[in-house]
C-alpha positions as CSV (number, residue, x, y, z in Angstrom):
1,M,232.2,-115.0,362.7
2,A,231.0,-118.5,363.8
3,T,232.6,-121.5,362.0
4,T,230.5,-124.4,360.8
5,S,231.5,-127.8,362.0
6,P,232.1,-130.5,359.3
7,P,229.2,-132.9,358.8
8,T,229.2,-135.9,361.0
9,R,229.9,-138.3,358.1
10,D,233.0,-136.3,357.1
11,R,234.2,-136.2,360.8
12,I,233.9,-140.0,360.9
13,L,235.8,-140.4,357.7
14,A,238.6,-138.1,358.9
15,T,238.9,-139.8,362.3
16,A,238.8,-143.3,360.8
17,T,241.5,-142.3,358.3
18,D,243.8,-141.2,361.2
19,A,243.0,-144.4,363.2
20,F,243.4,-146.8,360.4
21,A,246.8,-145.3,359.4
22,A,248.1,-145.3,362.9
23,Q,246.6,-148.5,364.4
24,G,245.7,-150.5,361.3
25,V,242.2,-151.5,360.3
26,A,242.1,-154.6,362.5
27,G,243.4,-152.6,365.5
28,T,240.7,-150.0,365.2
29,S,237.3,-150.6,366.8
30,L,234.0,-148.8,366.1
31,D,233.6,-148.3,369.8
32,G,237.0,-146.6,370.0
33,L,236.1,-144.4,367.0
34,A,232.8,-143.5,368.5
35,A,234.5,-142.5,371.8
36,D,237.0,-140.3,370.0
37,L,234.3,-138.6,368.0
38,G,231.9,-138.2,370.9
39,V,229.1,-140.0,369.2
40,T,227.5,-143.4,369.6
41,K,228.5,-146.5,367.7
42,Q,225.1,-146.5,366.2
43,T,225.8,-143.1,364.6
44,I,228.7,-144.7,362.7
45,L,226.6,-147.6,361.6
46,Y,223.8,-145.3,360.5
47,H,226.2,-143.6,358.0
48,F,228.2,-146.6,356.9
49,G,226.3,-149.7,357.8
50,S,229.2,-151.8,359.1
51,K,233.0,-151.6,359.8
52,D,233.5,-153.0,356.3
53,G,231.4,-150.2,354.9
54,L,233.3,-147.6,356.8
55,T,236.6,-149.1,355.7
56,K,235.6,-149.1,352.0
57,S,234.4,-145.5,352.2
58,V,237.7,-144.4,354.0
59,V,239.8,-146.1,351.4
60,E,237.8,-144.8,348.5
61,S,238.0,-141.2,349.8
62,A,241.8,-141.5,350.3
63,A,242.4,-142.9,346.8
64,H,240.2,-140.2,345.2
65,E,242.0,-137.5,347.1
66,L,245.4,-138.8,345.9
67,M,244.1,-139.0,342.4
68,K,242.8,-135.4,342.5
69,V,246.2,-134.1,343.7
70,L,248.1,-136.0,341.0
71,D,245.6,-135.1,338.2
72,E,245.8,-131.4,339.2
73,A,249.7,-131.6,339.0
74,V,249.3,-133.1,335.5
75,A,246.8,-130.5,334.4
76,V,249.1,-127.5,335.2
77,S,252.4,-129.0,333.9
78,E,254.0,-129.4,330.5
79,P,254.7,-132.9,329.2
80,G,258.0,-134.5,329.9
81,W,260.3,-133.7,332.7
82,P,258.3,-130.7,334.0
83,R,255.3,-133.1,334.5
84,I,257.5,-135.6,336.4
85,D,258.8,-132.8,338.6
86,A,255.3,-131.4,339.2
87,I,253.9,-134.8,340.2
88,V,256.8,-135.6,342.6
89,R,256.4,-132.1,344.2
90,A,252.6,-132.6,344.5
91,A,253.1,-136.0,346.1
92,F,255.5,-134.7,348.7
93,R,253.3,-131.7,349.5
94,L,250.5,-134.2,350.1
95,A,252.8,-136.4,352.3
96,I,253.6,-133.4,354.5
97,R,250.0,-132.1,354.6
98,R,248.2,-135.4,354.9
99,P,250.8,-138.1,356.0
100,E,247.9,-140.2,357.5
101,L,246.3,-140.4,354.0
102,L,249.4,-142.0,352.5
103,G,249.9,-144.1,355.6
104,L,246.4,-145.4,355.2
105,L,247.1,-146.4,351.5
106,R,250.2,-148.2,352.5
107,E,248.4,-150.0,355.3
108,V,245.6,-151.0,352.9
109,S,248.1,-152.5,350.4
110,R,249.2,-154.9,353.2
111,L,245.7,-156.1,353.8
112,G,245.1,-157.6,350.4
113,P,241.7,-158.3,348.8
114,P,239.0,-157.3,349.1
115,V,240.1,-154.0,350.7
116,A,243.2,-153.5,348.5
117,D,241.0,-154.1,345.5
118,V,239.1,-150.9,346.2
119,V,242.3,-148.8,345.8
120,L,243.4,-150.9,342.9
121,D,240.1,-150.3,341.0
122,I,240.6,-146.5,341.4
123,L,244.3,-146.3,340.8
124,Q,244.8,-148.9,338.1
125,P,243.8,-146.7,335.1
126,R,246.2,-144.0,336.2
127,V,248.9,-146.6,336.8
128,D,248.4,-148.1,333.4
129,Q,248.6,-144.6,331.8
130,T,251.8,-143.8,333.7
131,I,253.5,-147.0,332.7
132,D,252.5,-146.4,329.0
133,Y,253.8,-142.8,329.3
134,L,257.2,-144.0,330.7
135,Q,257.4,-146.8,328.2
136,R,257.0,-144.4,325.3
137,W,259.6,-142.1,326.9
138,M,262.1,-145.0,327.1
139,E,261.4,-146.1,323.5
140,A,262.0,-142.5,322.3
141,A,265.3,-142.6,324.2
142,A,266.3,-145.9,322.6
143,Q,265.8,-144.3,319.2
144,E,268.0,-141.3,320.2
145,G,270.8,-143.5,321.5
146,G,269.7,-145.3,324.6
147,L,269.1,-144.6,328.2
148,P,271.6,-142.6,330.3
149,P,274.2,-144.4,332.5
150,G,272.3,-146.1,335.3
151,G,269.1,-145.9,333.3
152,V,266.3,-148.4,334.1
153,N,264.6,-150.1,331.1
154,D,261.4,-151.2,332.9
155,P,258.9,-148.4,333.5
156,R,257.2,-150.5,336.2
157,L,260.4,-150.5,338.3
158,V,260.7,-146.7,338.0
159,L,257.1,-146.2,339.1
160,V,257.2,-148.6,342.0
161,S,260.5,-147.1,343.2
162,A,259.0,-143.6,343.2
163,Y,255.8,-144.7,344.9
164,T,257.7,-146.7,347.5
165,M,259.8,-143.7,348.5
166,V,256.8,-141.3,348.8
167,T,254.4,-143.7,350.7
168,G,257.1,-145.7,352.5
169,V,260.0,-143.6,353.8
170,V,258.0,-140.4,354.1
171,T,255.2,-142.1,356.2
172,D,257.5,-144.4,358.2
173,A,258.6,-142.3,361.2
174,E,260.5,-145.3,362.7
175,V,262.8,-145.5,359.6
176,L,263.4,-141.8,359.7
177,R,264.2,-141.9,363.4
178,A,266.6,-144.8,362.9
179,A,268.5,-142.6,360.4
180,G,268.5,-139.7,362.9
181,L,265.8,-137.7,361.0
182,E,262.4,-136.3,361.8
183,L,259.9,-135.5,359.1
184,D,259.8,-131.8,358.5
185,L,259.9,-129.5,355.5
186,R,263.7,-129.6,355.3
187,V,263.8,-133.4,355.4
188,A,260.9,-133.8,352.9
189,A,262.7,-131.4,350.5
190,G,265.8,-133.5,350.8
191,L,263.9,-136.7,350.1
192,R,262.1,-135.1,347.2
193,R,265.5,-134.0,345.7
194,T,266.8,-137.6,346.2
195,L,263.8,-139.0,344.3
196,L,264.1,-136.5,341.5
197,S,267.8,-137.3,341.2
198,F,267.0,-141.0,340.9
199,L,264.4,-140.2,338.2
200,E,266.9,-138.0,336.4
201,A,269.4,-140.9,336.4
202,A,266.8,-143.5,335.4
203,L,265.1,-141.5,332.7
204,P,266.5,-139.7,329.7
205,V,265.2,-136.1,330.2
206,A,265.9,-135.1,326.6
207,A,263.7,-137.9,325.2
208,A,260.5,-136.8,327.1
209,T,257.3,-137.5,325.2
């Protein structure tokens, strides 16, 4: 049975995501993308108008895909520690399946406005909700006798630490190689367990809200 090729616009987005993650936005040219795709530069411009338009579309697509994965993990998990566990597992599955996507989001964060603002506008509501969720969790712990030894009393630090491990270490092949590691399912599982151990130490599981 014959397979249907993805639409040209989707192919451009996928190829640009890989290129931006590997080479950076500034290091990627429309001419190079066109050659990789086997299309003309005008084809890219027809769909996106300019390199800035392409960059914005790529970043929006990546941010929405990340949000979809995290929202699905939230939807199928119980509140409290099971939800934290489900979100971390979903994030690492995405890192293995689509490392270029998380690499792109990390690259974009380095660019600053206006490109980084595109991601911020999409992720900010979920970031605010997560910080509020963790804050209520910590307040409940305080009423029950405080955080565990080594606990962190700032939900923003917990969130940033978790995000940095998933998007930083997992997508930074050079750091892994320097430590004598190669990203595979075994290493990813070990990193996931490390992050969950940190979160267990930082958050009082029994006080989940």
